[in-house]
N, C-alpha and C positions, 0 to 999 in steps of 0.2 A: 658196758653200754653207757652212752652219754645221754644226759637228760637236759631238757630246756631250762628247768629251774628246780628248786628244792621241792616244790609241791608235786611235780611229776615224779620225782625220785621217791617221795614218800608213798604216793599212790601205788607205784610199781612194787615197792617192798611189801606193802600190805596185801595187794592182790596176790603176790607170790606166796604169801603165807597161807592164804585161804582157798586158792584154786589150783588147777593143774593146767599144763600146756599153755602157759602164759606167753603171748608173743605180741609184738606191736602190730597195729592195723592202721597206721597213719599218725599224724601229729596229735599228741594228746589222746590217743585211742589205743585200745588193746583188745585182743580176743583171749578168752580163757574158757575152761571147762569146770563146772561145779559137779562134783560127784558125791552123792550121799544116797545110795540106793538106786539112783537113776542119773545118767549123765546129761547135764543141761549146758548147752553152749551159751556163754554170756559175753556180751559186748560191753566194754567199759570206756567211758570218755570223761574228760575234765572240761567243764565249761562254766565260766563266771563263778568260780569258787565252789562248785558242786561236782561230786562224782556221780555220773549218771550211769545206771546199770540197766541192761535190757536183755531179755531172753525171747527169741522169736522162733518157736517151734514151727515146723512145716505143717501145712494143711490145717490152718486154724481159721479159715473163713467160715463165718457162722450165720445162722438164720436170725431173724429178729427175735424169735422166742428164746434162743440161747443167749442173746445179748441181754435180755431181761434178767436171766439167771446170773449172768456175769455181773450185772450192776448190783443185784441183791447180794451176791457172794463177796463183792469187794469190801463190804462193811466189816467182814470178819477176818480178812487176811492179816496175818501178823507181819512184823518186820517192815512196816511202811510200804509194802509191795502193793501194786495195783495191776488190774487188768485194764488195758487201754486198747483203743481201736485205731488202726492205721487208716487215715482218711482216704487214701487212694485205693488200697487193695482190700480194705475192710477186714484185714487179718487182725485177730486178737493177739496181743503179746503181753508179756510181763515187764514191768518197769519199777525202778526205785531211784530215789535221789537222796544223796547224803551230803550235808554241808561239810566242807573241809575246814576243820578247826585245828587239830593236832593229830599226831600219829596214833596216840593211844585211843582217842575218841574215834578216829576213823576205823581202827581195827575192831573196836567194839561194835560200831554201827554196821560195818560190813558183815561181820559174822551174824548179827541180828537179822539183816536183810536177806542174806543168803539162805538162812533157815526159812524165811518167808517165801522165797522162790520155790522151794519144794512144795509148800502148802499151795501156792498159787498154781503150780503145775498140776497138782491133783485136782484143783477146782477146774482148770482149763479142760482137762480130760473128761470131767464129769458133765460138761455143759449140754451134751446131746442127750443126756438122760433127763427124764422128767423129775427124778428124785433130786432133792437138794444135796449138795456136797457139804458134809460136816467138816469144818475147818477146826483143827485142834489148836488150842492155846493153853500153854502151861502157865500156871500162876507163879509169880516170883515176888520177891520183896518189893513193896511199893514205897512211894515217897512218904516220909513221916510228916512232912509239913509242906504240902503242895502250895498253900497260900504264900509262904515265905519264898518259895522258888519263883512263883509267878510275879511277886513284887520286885524281883531283880530285873525284870524285863522293862521295855519301854511302853507296855500296854497297861491299861487299867482293867482289872478283873473284879467282878462282884461275886461273893460267895453265895451259892444256892443251897449247899448242903455239904456233908462230909466228902471231901475230894471231888467236889462238883462246883464249877464256876462258870460264869458267863462273861462275855466282853463284847463291846460294840466293834464291828468291823470298820475298816477304813473304806466303806462303801455304803450305798444307799440301801441298807438292809433293814427290813421291817423286823426280822427276828435276829436277836444277837447270836453270836457264835457261842457254842457250849464247849467247855473244857472239862473232861472227866477222866478219871482213871478207870479203864476197862481191862480186866485181867492184868497183864503185865505191860499194857500200853497206855500212854497218855494220849487221848484222842481229842482232836480239835474238830468240831463239826459245824458246818454252816448250811442251814436248810435253805433250799431254793423254792421248792413248791410242795404243797400238800394238797392232794386231790383224790377224787373218786378213782378207783382202779380200772378205768376204761382201757380196753385193749389197745386202741390206736395211740392213746396218750402214753401208755407204758412203753410201747415199742419205739415211738418216736423219741421219747426222753432217753431211753437206753441208747439208741443210736447216736443221738446228739451229745449226750454227756460222756459216753465212753470215747467218742472221737475227740472231745475237748480234753479229756484226760491225757490223750496222747501228745498234746501240745503244751500242757501245763506242767510246771515244775512243782514237785512235792504233793500237790493236791490230787486226790483221787475221787472220782465220782462214785456215789453209793446210793442205794435205795433201801428202804425198810417198808415191808408190806404187812398190813393187817387185813382183816376180813372186809373192811369197808373203804380203805384208802391207801394211797401210796404217799410216802415222804421221800423226796429225792434231794440231793445236794452234794456237797464236797466235804471231804475229810482230809486231815493230815494226822498221821500217827507217828509218835516218837516213843522211845523207851521211857520207862517209868521215871527216870531221873535225868532228864536232858540238861544240856547247858542252856543258859539264858539266851544265848545267840540263836540256838535252834528253835526256841519258842518264838522269838521275834520273826524268824523266817517262816514258821508255821502260820502265824497270824497274817503276815504279809501275803503269803500264798493264798490263804482263804479269801482275803479281801480282793485280790486280783481275780481269782476264779469267779467270785460273785459278780464283780463288775463286768466280766466278759460273758457270763452265761445267764444271769438272772432274767433279763428281758426276754431272750429267746425261749428260755424254759417255760415262762408263763404264756407265751404265744402258743406253744405246743399243747397247752391245756385245751385249746379249741380243737374239736375233733376234725373239722375240715382242714385246719392248718396242719394238724398232725398227719393226715392222709397226703396232703400236698408235699410235705417234707419227705415222707417215705418214698413217694413217687419220684421226687427230684433226686433223691439219693439212689434211685434205681432199685428199690426193694419192694416186692409185692406186698400189698396190704391184705389181700383176701377179704376186702371189705365191700359189702353190697350196699348201695345207696338206699335210703329209706324210700318207701313207696311215695310217689308224687314228686320226688326230687329229680332234677335233671342230671344226666350222666356228665 
């Protein structure tokens, strides 16, 4: 088989080691199957120095309620994997992006991400249940000096506590990005909104942010819920000891996601705007106007 360049040849070799039934699907694109208890069809492509992976199971069009659970579940998925929404079909699918540095790094990252696809598939199958899906994460050795690793990058980080740092985004962000070791992952988080957990706001944010996740590289939408409020934003997850270039990519991806989505996310905090957005996306709100309001 002839390859366009060395990068394409490297990607093919690594995919061939980790998947089955690998075959070309166009320029810089391949189809393969991941098997580990369940067979998952994976599409792989190379674009602008990244390997992009996607798994699109059939029959994954979801209600707004299940989209909320998908947004909440994203924050716990391992392997840098995310649930994202296709803007046209509203089908949920699994995605991951891996920076191409060298063959050893690519092999490690691909194995890490493919494990995450299995966890993501379990989450995807659980979404129609009202019960939350427990995503398993195994603890592994962590970075002995996270501060030294962060200082190798082009960003300035401030230490908040043990293995916990913050950094200003390259965006008009009121809240700085947070960088922390969570289980076996180095997690970069950028908060967009924090609000009361009103139904229309939750549903519109889930629809908007999961759709944005489908178009953004590396960054995944997430939400965390308490009894009184929702916090929603974007994350990038890397292994516990990434390369400095990967950290640079993570911070750049968070900055771009914030620039693209912060204003719209805050607009959706208004209940009327949230209802209009859901209606424009052709999703029922099941929302009754308050007495005295015009329809």
